[in-house]
N, C-alpha and C positions, 0 to 999 in steps of 0.2 A: 483638422484631423482629430479624431477622438483621443482623449488622454487615457491611455490604457491602464495606468498604474492603479488608479482607484475607481475603475469603471463601474464596478458593482455597486458603488455608493451612489452614483449619480444617474445611471442609465434608466430611462423609462422602459416599460415592457417592450414597446415598439422598437426603441433603439437597440435594446439588447438582442432582439431577434435578427438584426441586420448584419451582425458580425459574421464574416465569412473568411475563407482561406486567403483572400486578397489582402486582409488587414495586416498580416504579418508574413513576410516571405518565408517559405519553407514549411509553413503549417500544413498538416495533413488535410486533404480535402475529402478523401474517402474515409470510411470507418477504420480506425487503427487503434492498436493497444500496445502499451509498453509494460513489461513485467518488472515488478519490484518486490523485494522480500525483506521483511522486518525480523528483528530479534535474534539474528544469527551471528556467528555460528554457535550452536549450543553443544556443550559437552554432556548434557543430561542423558541418562540412559532411556531408551525406548524399546518396546518389543520389536523383535525381528532384525532391526538394523542398528549397528553401532553408530556413534557420531560421525566417524570417518565414512562409513557406508552411506549414511543419509546425505552428507555433504556431496559425495561423489555422484550419487544417483541424481541429484538435482543438477549438478554441473553437466553430467552426461546428457540429460534430457535437453538442456539448453543448447548444448553443442550439436546434438542430432538435428535440431531444428534451426541451427545457425541464428540463435537468438542472443542478443546482448542485453543484459539485465542490470539491476542495481541491488546490492545487498546493504541494508542499513543495519550497522553493527551495534548491538548492545554489548559492550565490551565485557561486562561482568558475567555474561552467559558463557564465556569461554575464551574470548580473544585476548584477555589479560593473562592467559596462561600459554605456555609454548605450544601445546597440542591444539588449542583453539585458534591461536594466532596463525598456525600453519594452515588451518582450514579456511580462514579468512583470506590469507595470502593466495590460496588456490583460486579464489574468485577473481582477484585482481590480475593474476597471471593469465587467466582465461579471457581477459578483456572486459570484465564486468566492472561497473562503478562500485566503489566502496564509499558509503555515506555514514553519517553519524546518527545514532539513535540512543544516545546517553550511555552512562556507565551501568546503571542498575534499573532502568525503566521506571522511574518515579512518575507520579501523576501530578502535573503542574496545577490541576484544578484543586488538589487537596490542600486543605488549610494547614496541614502539617509540613508542606513543602513550600519553602520560601522561593522567591524569584532568584535570590543569590545562590541558593542551593542548587536550583535547577540549572542555572547558568554554569555552575562549577561542574555539574555532571557532564555537560557538553564539552567543556574544556578538558576534563580528565579523559573522556573517551577519545577526544581528538589527539591527545598525546600518544595514544596507542595506534590509532588507525592511520595517522598522517604518515607513518613509515611504510605503509602498504602500497604495492602497485595498484593503480586504479583509483587511488584516493581522490575524492572531489569534496569541495566544501559545500556539501548538501546536507541539510538537517531535516529529519522528520520527527515531528512531535510524537511523544509516546501517547498511546491511546487516541491519537489524532486530536488531542485536547490542547488548545493554544492558550489556556488560562481563562477561567470563568470570570475573573475580575479584570476590568480594563487596565489596571496598573500592571498586572502580570502580562496580559496580552501585549500591551504597548511596550512594556519593558523588554519582552523577548523579541519583539519585532525590531526594536532599536538595537538590541544586543546582536542579533543575527546580521543586521546590516553593517554594524561596526566591525564585526568579525569577518565579513565577506561571505556569509553563508546564504545559499538559496534555501527558501522554505520549500521542501520537496513535497508539495501537495499530491494527494491522490484524488481521483474522481470516481473510480470503480472499486467500491468497497465490498469485501466479502466477509463471511463468517467462517473462513477455513479453520481458524483457531478453535472454534467450538466443535466443528465436525472432527477435528484432530483429537480433541479431548474424548469424543465418543469413540473414535478409533482406538485410542489407548485403553479405554474402559472395556471395549469389546475384546481386545486381545489379552487383557489381564484375566478375563474370565475364561477365554479359550484361545490359546496361542495359535491354534490351527484353524481358527474361524475362517469361513469363506468370506472374503472381502468384496466380492462382486456386487452385492447390493449396496454397500457403502460407497464403492466407487461410482456406481450409477447415480446415487443420491448426490454425491459431491459434484459430479459433472453437471447434473441438472441444476444444482444450487448456483454454481458459477455462471452457467448459461442464463438462468433467470435474472441474476443480478446484472450481467452484462447487458441484456436486452432492456432492463428497467432503467439503467443509467444512460444507455443510449437514447432511450425515449425522453428521459429528463433533459439531456443536453439539447435535443431537438426542440423541446418546449421552451427551454431557457434561452438558447442561443440561435435557434432556427437553423441548426446545422449539426453535422457530426463533428465532434471535437476529437482530438487525439487523447484517448483515454489512458490513464495510468492506473493499473490495477495493483491493489495491495493484497499480497499473499504473505505467508510466513515461512521461515526456515524451520520446517517441522516434518514429522513423519508422513503425514498425509500427502505432502507435496513430493517428498522423496519417492513415494510409491506411485503417485498418479500425475506428476507434473507433465510427463510426456503426453498423457491423454488430454490434459487441460490445453496444452499448446495445440495439439492436433485438433481439438474441438474448435478452437478459434479459427484455425485455418479452414476447417470444413464449413464454418459459418461465413466464410468469405472475408474475414477481418485481416487486415495487414498488420504484421507485427513489426514494430519499430523500436529503436533504442529509447531509453528514457530521455537522453539528451535531445533526441529528435522530437519526442512528444512535448517536452518542456518549451519548445519553440512556439507552440500554440499560444495565441494571445490570452486564452482563458487562464493560464497559469501566472499572469501578471496581476490578477485580481487580488485585492486585500480586503476581504469581507469584514465589515464592521460587526456583523452578527454571526460569528462562526457557530455552526451547529456543534452540539456537544459530542465530540469524538466521532465525527462523521466525515463524509466526502466533501470536497470543495464544492461540488454541485449542490449539495444540500445547504451548505453555508451560503452559497450564491442565491439560492431560492429564498432564503430568509432575508438576505440583504435587499433583494428586489421585491420583497413582499409577495412572493409566489410560493410560500412554503406549505400551502394546503393542497398537496398533490395526492392524487389517488393512489400512487404506488409507494408513498412514503412509508406506510406502516410495514409493508413486507421488506423494506430495505433496512429496518431497524429491529428485526425479530431475533437477531443473533443465531439464526439457524435452528431455533427450537422447533419450528414447524417441520423442518426436514428430519430432525432427530425423532420427533414424535411419530412421523410416518414410518421410520425405520423400526422403532420399538413396536409399533403396531404389527409389523411384519415379522417380529421375533428377532430383530437384530439390534 
């Protein structure tokens, strides 16, 4: 039987393509997606909605669609204060997973951030979130960067294993954060701006990414994997998450919990060549020597093409 743990290091292209649902019991056979959110909850001010309203809007959208998600908490954004802690607690009480995303969101790839400092960020965040309902020992790297130096990368992998943490990889990356910045800029200029064009652009962006990563999984694995999408705890999702979930349902995708998605064999890979701040699928393509993919460029444009189109339309 194939040894799954470091499969990405040893599989040939042909062997990589034969992985299927039968490899691991419970893995999703049809196209599915699990929702996860980073950087929340934030107490920062945004146009139109208060922190409490943003938080509740996202929870309400998930509840309407009966979706169980995961929130990866950056404690310094608010959970280290009573008001923000209450917002995070609401996620756990609603049945969502609470995971670790460090205290202050440092960049492990930065020469100014040592391995010891980054590990302490994880431990400090853990002291806060471990008291929340829904807490799981799941960790997501900030900026999806696992350390540009082998010492940092391997040091963090050893640290997470020793602490009992799952590396909460994502496969379906989006630039919702960049479109959220454009949303803030738009509302700062005109608080009553018509957001219909931005909503349309956002949904089109997520759809394009979803289809591109689905195609990539089929090329790399010869099948549909259980995708884990990365979104953020921000204004754009407070406003449009209900539409995003609805869109996936209209596309015929099944929505599963993150725990269910992580049962897929693909999440047992430990790439030796992680892509710089990108999806596990892109890291896998590099590890398997298949990184010259036609759709790679548009997966790394940070939403600038979408924003340029909006600006050309006057938004």
